[in-house]
C-alpha positions as CSV (number, residue, x, y, z in Angstrom):
1,M,-53.9,28.1,44.3
2,K,-51.8,25.2,43.0
3,K,-48.0,25.6,42.9
4,G,-47.9,25.2,39.1
5,E,-50.4,28.0,38.7
6,I,-48.4,30.2,41.1
7,R,-45.2,29.6,39.3
8,E,-46.7,30.6,35.9
9,L,-48.2,33.8,37.4
10,L,-44.9,34.7,39.2
11,K,-42.7,34.1,36.1
12,P,-43.0,37.7,35.0
13,I,-42.3,38.8,38.5
14,K,-39.0,36.8,38.6
15,E,-38.1,38.2,35.2
16,G,-38.9,41.7,36.0
17,F,-37.8,42.1,39.6
18,L,-35.2,39.4,40.0
19,T,-33.4,39.3,36.7
20,G,-34.0,42.8,35.4
21,K,-36.1,42.0,32.3
22,S,-39.0,44.2,31.7
23,N,-42.1,42.5,30.3
24,A,-45.7,43.7,29.8
25,Y,-48.1,41.4,31.5
26,K,-51.4,41.3,33.3
27,R,-50.8,41.9,37.0
28,P,-51.7,38.8,38.9
29,E,-53.9,38.9,42.0
30,F,-52.8,37.1,45.2
31,E,-54.1,37.0,48.7
32,L,-52.6,40.0,50.5
33,R,-50.6,39.0,53.6
34,D,-48.9,40.8,56.5
35,L,-45.2,41.3,55.7
36,G,-44.0,40.6,59.2
37,T,-45.9,37.3,59.3
38,M,-44.6,36.3,55.9
39,L,-41.0,37.0,56.9
40,E,-41.4,35.2,60.2
41,D,-42.7,32.1,58.4
42,L,-39.9,32.2,55.9
43,S,-37.2,32.7,58.5
44,R,-38.0,29.3,59.9
45,I,-37.0,27.6,56.7
46,E,-33.4,26.2,56.9
47,M,-30.9,27.2,54.2
48,L,-30.7,23.7,52.8
49,D,-34.5,23.5,52.5
50,W,-34.6,26.3,50.0
51,Y,-33.3,24.1,47.3
52,K,-36.5,23.7,45.3
53,Y,-37.1,27.4,45.2
54,A,-33.4,28.1,44.4
55,F,-33.6,25.7,41.4
56,S,-36.9,26.9,40.2
57,R,-35.1,29.7,38.4
58,E,-32.6,27.4,36.7
59,P,-33.2,27.0,32.9
60,L,-32.1,23.3,33.1
61,N,-34.1,22.5,36.2
62,G,-36.3,20.0,34.4
63,K,-33.3,17.7,33.7
64,F,-32.5,17.3,37.4
65,T,-33.7,14.8,40.0
66,D,-34.7,16.1,43.4
67,E,-31.8,14.2,44.9
68,Q,-29.4,16.1,42.6
69,R,-30.9,19.5,43.5
70,R,-30.6,18.8,47.2
71,T,-27.0,17.6,46.8
72,W,-26.0,20.5,44.7
73,M,-27.6,22.9,47.1
74,E,-25.5,21.5,50.0
75,Q,-22.3,21.6,47.9
76,S,-23.0,25.2,46.8
77,I,-23.7,26.4,50.3
78,A,-20.4,24.9,51.4
79,C,-18.7,26.6,48.5
80,G,-20.1,30.0,49.4
81,Q,-19.1,29.6,53.0
82,E,-15.6,28.3,52.2
83,Y,-14.8,31.2,49.8
84,C,-16.2,33.8,52.3
85,R,-13.8,32.5,54.9
86,L,-11.0,32.5,52.4
87,I,-11.5,36.1,51.2
88,C,-12.1,37.5,54.7
89,K,-8.9,35.9,55.9
90,K,-7.0,37.1,52.8
91,Y,-8.0,40.7,53.3
92,S,-8.3,40.6,57.1
93,S,-11.9,41.9,57.0
94,N,-15.5,40.7,56.9
95,D,-16.9,44.0,55.9
96,P,-18.2,44.0,52.3
97,V,-17.4,47.6,51.7
98,S,-13.8,47.2,52.9
99,L,-13.4,44.0,51.0
100,A,-14.7,45.6,47.7
101,K,-12.1,48.3,48.1
102,S,-9.3,45.9,48.9
103,M,-10.2,43.8,45.8
104,G,-10.1,46.8,43.6
105,L,-13.8,46.9,42.8
106,K,-15.7,50.0,41.8
107,V,-18.9,50.1,43.7
108,S,-21.6,52.6,42.8
109,Y,-25.0,53.3,44.4
110,P,-27.3,54.7,41.7
111,A,-31.1,54.9,42.3
112,L,-32.0,52.8,39.3
113,P,-30.3,51.1,36.4
114,E,-29.6,53.2,33.4
115,G,-32.7,53.9,31.4
116,G,-34.9,53.3,34.5
117,D,-37.1,50.8,32.5
118,R,-36.3,47.8,34.7
119,I,-36.0,47.0,38.4
120,L,-32.8,45.5,39.7
121,F,-31.5,45.2,43.2
122,A,-27.8,44.9,42.4
123,E,-25.5,43.6,39.7
124,Y,-21.8,42.7,39.1
125,R,-20.3,43.6,35.7
126,M,-17.0,42.0,34.8
127,P,-14.3,42.7,35.5
128,N,-14.6,45.1,38.5
129,Q,-17.9,46.9,38.7
130,I,-20.7,46.4,41.2
131,S,-23.9,48.5,41.3
132,I,-26.3,48.6,44.3
133,Y,-29.6,50.1,43.2
134,M,-30.8,52.3,46.0
135,D,-34.4,52.8,45.0
136,A,-35.2,49.2,46.2
137,V,-32.9,49.6,49.2
138,R,-34.7,52.8,50.4
139,K,-38.1,51.2,50.0
140,A,-37.0,48.2,52.0
141,N,-35.4,50.3,54.7
142,R,-38.7,52.1,55.2
143,L,-40.3,48.7,55.8
144,L,-37.7,47.9,58.4
145,E,-39.0,50.8,60.4
146,K,-42.0,48.5,61.3
147,P,-41.2,46.8,64.6
148,E,-42.7,43.4,63.5
149,V,-40.4,43.5,60.4
150,L,-37.3,44.5,62.2
151,E,-37.9,41.9,64.8
152,V,-37.6,39.1,62.2
153,M,-34.8,40.7,60.0
154,T,-32.9,41.8,63.1
155,G,-30.5,44.7,63.6
156,K,-27.8,42.7,61.9
157,L,-29.3,43.4,58.5
158,N,-27.7,46.1,56.4
159,I,-29.5,45.7,53.1
160,S,-26.9,47.4,50.9
161,K,-24.1,45.5,52.5
162,L,-26.0,42.2,52.1
163,L,-26.5,42.9,48.4
164,L,-22.9,44.0,48.0
165,A,-21.7,40.7,49.7
166,H,-23.8,38.7,47.3
167,E,-22.3,40.5,44.3
168,L,-18.8,40.1,45.8
169,F,-19.1,36.4,45.5
170,H,-19.6,36.7,41.7
171,C,-16.3,38.6,41.5
172,V,-14.6,36.0,43.7
173,E,-16.1,33.3,41.5
174,D,-14.6,35.0,38.4
175,Q,-11.2,35.2,40.1
176,Y,-11.2,31.5,41.1
177,K,-13.0,30.2,38.1
178,N,-10.5,27.5,37.3
179,E,-11.1,25.8,40.6
180,I,-14.3,27.0,42.3
181,F,-17.1,24.4,42.4
182,T,-19.8,26.6,40.9
183,Q,-17.8,27.1,37.7
184,N,-16.6,23.5,37.3
185,E,-19.6,21.4,38.2
186,K,-21.4,20.7,34.9
187,I,-24.2,18.5,33.5
188,R,-23.9,16.6,30.3
189,L,-26.8,17.6,28.0
190,W,-26.0,15.2,25.2
191,N,-23.4,12.7,24.0
192,I,-22.9,11.4,20.5
193,G,-19.8,9.3,20.0
194,P,-16.7,11.5,20.8
195,F,-18.8,14.6,20.9
196,H,-20.7,16.0,23.9
197,N,-22.2,19.1,25.3
198,D,-21.6,20.0,29.0
199,S,-23.3,23.0,30.6
200,L,-22.8,25.0,33.7
201,I,-25.7,25.1,36.2
202,I,-26.5,28.8,36.8
203,A,-28.4,28.1,40.1
204,L,-25.2,26.9,41.8
205,S,-23.6,30.3,41.4
206,E,-26.6,32.1,42.9
207,I,-27.0,29.6,45.8
208,A,-23.3,30.0,46.7
209,A,-23.6,33.8,46.5
210,M,-26.5,33.6,49.0
211,A,-24.4,31.4,51.3
212,F,-21.4,33.7,50.9
213,A,-23.5,36.7,51.9
214,K,-25.1,35.0,54.8
215,E,-21.7,33.9,56.1
216,M,-20.3,37.3,55.7
217,T,-23.1,39.3,57.3
218,R,-24.0,36.8,59.9
219,I,-27.8,37.2,59.5
220,P,-29.6,34.3,61.2
221,Y,-31.9,33.4,58.3
222,A,-31.6,32.5,54.6
223,P,-31.0,35.6,52.4
224,Y,-33.9,34.4,50.2
225,L,-36.2,36.4,52.5
226,M,-34.8,39.5,50.8
227,D,-36.7,38.6,47.7
228,V,-40.0,39.1,49.5
229,L,-38.9,42.2,51.4
230,L,-37.5,43.9,48.3
231,V,-40.4,43.0,46.1
232,Y,-42.9,44.1,48.8
233,G,-41.5,47.7,48.5
234,Y,-42.9,47.7,45.0
235,S,-45.9,45.5,45.2
236,P,-47.3,43.9,48.5
237,M,-49.6,41.7,46.4
238,E,-46.8,40.3,44.3
239,A,-44.6,39.8,47.3
240,S,-47.5,37.8,48.9
241,G,-47.6,35.6,45.8
242,L,-43.8,35.1,45.9
243,Y,-44.2,34.1,49.6
244,E,-46.9,31.6,48.7
245,E,-44.6,30.1,46.1
246,M,-41.7,29.9,48.5
247,M,-43.8,28.2,51.2
248,G,-45.1,25.7,48.6
249,Y,-41.6,24.7,47.6
250,A,-40.6,24.3,51.2
251,G,-43.7,22.1,51.8
252,V,-45.1,24.4,54.5
253,E,-48.6,25.8,54.7
254,P,-48.7,29.6,54.1
255,C,-50.3,31.9,56.6
256,S,-53.8,33.2,56.1
257,S,-54.5,36.4,54.1
258,N,-55.2,39.8,55.7
259,E,-58.9,39.5,54.7
């Protein structure tokens, strides 16, 4: 299946699973693959080499060159790492739960978002609320009981803490919004005489949050693997399609199907 076709089929998956929007759509069919093998393949992709996948969700992606994407990926990773070290030093801790408490955040662990008509993994709501949705976490934790999955994800992975660390960055980003890279790097959309329109690049924030969480939790792989692990808990077939898309963006041949 061509990458463009995969992207179109996966669009509702991204909107439903990854951004919380709920849309009616015909369920796509992908080659079903072994979870452990998929995660092992994805774990070999270096953090910087996820830039095409990371920007695939960016609304303005079509306006960027590949060189810009890669440069911004590198800068956003450095930003996430820098602010992780800053916050951990400031509060003398690298534990996401302790940090959230020290920062005055209210963290809740409901099973699902209110209404239950959408699937989210976690979210930050200004000014001080973070929710970690445990339905997805419990499903993923059951998958970690499989030796071949745990071997890749390692004993360092605590899913709820990783999700919390990701959302912590968005709080940090808000606190340092006047200086932090992700809130000050912009692209000029148009320019007419003295008038112009500059826009933030949403992907930078998410990339930095991934790097922040990786730095804080010390997992040995890019947190993008969590997209496949968490989606797999709801639909192995859709997780297989997401894996295929990820491998395509990284320029790596996906593994064979289970068939």
